[in-house]
C-alpha distance (Angstrom), angle and dihedral (degrees) to the residues before:
residue distance angle dihedral
M1 . . .
I2 3.85 . .
L3 3.88 89.2 .
A4 3.81 95.1 41.5
P5 3.87 116.2 111.0
M6 3.82 114.2 -91.3
N7 3.80 90.5 -138.6
K8 3.80 133.4 35.5
P9 3.82 109.0 -83.7
V10 3.81 115.8 -121.8
H11 3.86 117.5 -142.0
D12 3.78 99.9 171.2
W13 3.79 128.7 36.1
H14 3.79 94.8 -175.6
G15 3.83 109.0 126.0
R16 3.90 96.0 0.5
R17 3.71 112.3 142.3
I18 3.83 111.1 -128.9
W19 3.72 129.5 178.9
V20 3.79 111.2 -159.1
I21 3.79 114.1 -165.1
G22 3.82 112.0 -158.8
A23 3.86 93.5 26.6
S24 3.87 98.0 147.9
S25 3.86 98.1 85.0
G26 3.72 146.7 -8.4
I27 3.83 121.3 17.5
G28 3.82 91.9 -12.1
A29 3.77 93.6 56.5
A30 3.80 90.8 47.4
L31 3.82 91.9 47.4
A32 3.84 89.0 51.8
R33 3.85 95.2 47.4
Q34 3.80 91.2 47.8
A35 3.83 92.6 48.0
L36 3.78 92.5 48.1
A37 3.84 90.3 48.6
A38 3.79 87.7 53.8
G39 3.82 91.9 55.5
A40 3.76 99.6 -101.3
R41 3.77 123.2 143.4
V42 3.74 104.6 -120.6
A43 3.89 130.0 -167.4
L44 3.86 107.0 -157.8
S45 3.74 118.6 -153.1
A46 3.83 132.7 -178.3
R47 3.79 133.4 116.0
R48 3.84 95.0 -97.2
A49 3.82 106.2 77.5
D50 3.87 93.8 179.3
E51 3.73 90.8 58.6
L52 3.83 91.4 45.7
E53 3.81 87.5 55.6
Q54 3.91 89.8 55.8
V55 3.78 91.6 52.5
A56 3.85 93.4 46.1
A57 3.86 93.6 45.6
G58 3.82 111.7 129.1
H59 3.76 95.2 11.1
P60 3.79 114.6 103.2
Q61 3.82 91.6 -177.8
S62 3.84 90.2 66.8
L63 3.78 126.1 98.3
L64 3.73 124.6 -156.7
A65 3.77 111.0 -137.2
P66 3.89 107.3 171.2
L67 3.79 108.7 -159.3
D68 3.78 142.5 172.1
V69 3.70 103.3 -145.9
L70 3.72 91.3 -148.1
S71 3.80 91.6 64.0
P72 3.92 114.7 86.5
E73 3.83 89.0 -170.3
G74 3.78 90.4 52.9
W75 3.73 90.2 52.5
Q76 3.80 93.9 52.4
R77 3.85 91.6 45.0
Q78 3.74 95.5 51.7
Y79 3.82 95.0 42.7
A80 3.83 90.0 52.7
R81 3.89 88.5 52.1
I82 3.78 91.3 47.9
C83 3.84 92.4 49.2
E84 3.81 89.8 48.5
V85 3.81 93.4 51.4
F86 3.84 101.3 31.3
G87 3.71 102.1 25.5
G88 3.81 93.3 -122.9
V89 3.76 143.3 -31.5
D90 3.80 125.4 -78.3
L91 3.77 97.7 -179.9
L92 3.82 130.4 19.1
L93 3.77 109.4 -160.5
F94 3.80 112.4 -165.3
C95 3.79 110.9 -159.4
V96 3.80 106.7 153.6
A97 3.80 123.8 127.8
R98 3.73 141.0 165.5
Y99 3.82 117.3 -161.4
Q100 3.82 138.5 179.7
P101 3.76 119.0 169.6
E102 3.76 106.3 -129.1
R103 3.78 139.8 154.3
S104 3.78 116.9 -128.2
W105 3.81 92.4 -99.7
E106 3.87 90.4 54.9
V107 3.88 95.1 54.5
R108 3.80 115.0 116.2
Q109 3.83 121.9 -163.5
A110 3.85 98.8 -126.9
Q111 3.83 94.3 47.6
A112 3.78 92.1 44.0
E113 3.79 91.3 51.7
Q114 3.78 92.6 49.2
T115 3.82 90.6 51.7
L116 3.77 94.8 48.7
R117 3.83 91.3 45.9
T118 3.78 90.8 52.6
N119 3.86 99.5 40.5
L120 3.79 99.1 36.6
S121 3.81 119.6 5.3
S122 3.84 92.1 53.8
V123 3.79 90.2 58.6
Y124 3.76 88.3 67.3
V125 3.77 90.0 53.1
A126 3.80 87.6 52.3
L127 3.81 91.5 51.1
D128 3.74 93.2 47.6
T129 3.88 87.4 52.8
V130 3.81 103.3 47.8
L131 3.87 107.1 21.2
P132 3.85 95.6 75.0
G133 3.80 92.2 58.8
M134 3.73 93.6 41.6
L135 3.85 92.3 50.6
A136 3.68 92.3 48.6
A137 3.82 90.9 52.5
Q138 3.85 92.8 39.0
R139 3.69 90.3 -135.9
G140 3.84 140.8 85.2
G141 3.81 140.2 77.5
I142 3.75 142.0 -106.9
A143 3.79 118.3 -153.8
L144 3.80 119.4 -172.5
V145 3.77 121.2 -166.0
A146 3.88 104.6 -147.5
S147 3.78 118.4 155.6
A148 3.85 142.7 -118.9
A149 3.79 83.7 -109.6
G150 3.80 86.3 77.4
Y151 3.79 91.8 63.9
V152 3.83 97.0 71.0
G153 3.72 139.3 5.2
L154 3.81 102.0 -86.9
P155 3.84 116.3 -167.2
G156 3.79 110.7 -110.4
A157 3.82 94.7 25.3
S158 3.85 94.4 91.8
V159 3.82 94.9 144.2
Y160 3.82 103.6 11.9
G161 3.84 94.5 53.7
P162 3.86 96.2 51.2
G163 3.83 91.3 47.3
K164 3.91 90.4 51.7
A165 3.86 91.3 45.2
A166 3.88 86.2 55.5
L167 3.83 90.8 50.3
I168 3.81 88.2 53.4
N169 3.72 91.2 52.8
L170 3.81 92.4 44.0
A171 3.79 91.4 52.2
E172 3.79 91.2 54.5
I173 3.80 90.3 49.7
L174 3.82 91.5 48.6
Y175 3.79 93.0 51.7
G176 3.86 91.5 50.4
D177 3.77 89.5 50.1
L178 3.80 101.4 38.4
H179 3.78 110.3 32.3
R180 3.84 92.4 73.1
K181 3.85 87.1 53.7
G182 3.76 94.1 57.6
L183 3.78 99.1 -96.2
D184 3.79 129.7 126.2
V185 3.77 123.7 -135.5
Y186 3.77 127.3 -166.5
L187 3.81 130.2 -166.5
I188 3.82 110.5 -158.1
N189 3.90 115.3 -167.1
P190 3.79 111.8 177.9
G191 3.78 123.4 -172.5
F192 3.75 117.5 -142.4
V193 3.84 113.5 -28.9
Q194 3.84 122.4 -175.7
T195 3.88 102.2 -110.0
G196 3.73 136.8 129.4
L197 3.77 87.9 -89.8
T198 3.73 97.9 56.7
A199 3.80 89.6 42.3
K200 3.84 85.8 77.5
N201 3.86 91.5 65.0
K202 3.81 116.1 104.9
F203 3.76 94.3 -162.7
A204 3.82 133.6 79.9
M205 3.78 109.3 -90.7
P206 3.87 111.1 -145.6
A207 3.81 118.1 -138.6
L208 3.80 92.7 7.3
Q209 3.87 110.8 -169.7
T210 3.81 133.0 -164.0
P211 3.76 121.3 -114.9
E212 3.79 91.0 -109.5
Q213 3.83 91.1 55.6
A214 3.78 90.6 48.6
A215 3.91 92.5 49.6
S216 3.90 89.1 47.4
A217 3.80 90.5 54.0
I218 3.80 92.5 46.2
W219 3.81 94.9 50.3
A220 3.84 90.9 46.6
G221 3.75 91.6 51.3
I222 3.77 93.2 48.8
G223 3.74 90.8 46.1
R224 3.85 88.8 54.6
G225 3.75 91.6 49.5
L226 3.77 97.1 -117.1
F227 3.74 121.9 163.1
E228 3.80 100.2 -153.0
I229 3.89 115.3 37.5
H230 3.72 109.5 -171.5
F231 3.85 127.5 168.6
P232 2.93 155.1 -133.4
R233 3.78 90.1 20.0
R234 3.75 93.6 -156.0
L235 3.83 86.7 69.0
T236 3.78 105.1 27.5
N237 3.77 94.4 50.9
W238 3.71 91.4 53.8
L239 3.76 89.6 51.0
K240 3.74 91.0 50.6
L241 3.79 89.1 52.1
L242 3.86 90.0 51.2
Q243 3.86 88.5 57.1
M244 3.83 86.9 65.6
L245 3.80 96.7 51.6
P246 3.81 123.3 94.5
F247 3.87 110.7 -89.3
R248 3.77 92.7 -111.8
W249 3.84 94.8 56.9
R250 3.82 93.3 39.5
T251 3.84 94.6 53.9
A252 3.75 90.8 49.1
L253 3.73 94.0 50.1
L254 3.82 92.9 45.3
Q255 3.78 91.1 52.1
R256 3.79 89.6 54.0
L257 3.81 93.7 45.5
V258 3.77 94.1 59.0
G259 3.86 96.1 31.9
V260 3.78 98.5 -126.5
S261 3.79 132.4 130.4
């Protein structure tokens, strides 16, 4: 039992009803495209409807569901549409992030609040929206895209990192609460992925991956029934080792890793 998958493996995506939040670009767009190519029925949500149309092009089994994740009314409205068209949601994949590289003395309250509302608080709106239906059906899954930046205190991630660390903690709590009720929970911790967010970084990003590589790793991990899906291992395994070092050593190594002082 120790080696058994923590979630139910998925061998066929054809007909699965997936709701991708943050599907207009980056990892979310790549996840949506790969799911559509595998035959899933995919609802695509983000604020930019024109970019969602590009992702959905050529896939009649897609559903455009433009959404501002900070709007509870928008969540309820789009969820009702998806249930009307698809009959429900088998997997909610939350892949929304706001990021600004900043040292602690550069943090401003308004911007920090906006980042945490987008990256963390909106997840609770998502849960409030979809969990009642999943619990009633005793089936479904929640996948949260956090980040390897949530493992340790990376310089320059003064707001982004703590928000992602909170998502890691939340995913663990969700698994403990929901697994026994028949639901699957996935924690996704990517390393550096080439997106508009990481383009803001001014340091060398080791083991940088494309959104397509990231999406492939995520779908492979979900297919295998993993709880935590982290990649690329040549980076994330090292960060996990750093977690176990004394704080003095860990801090010095992290400063050297990202080349800041």
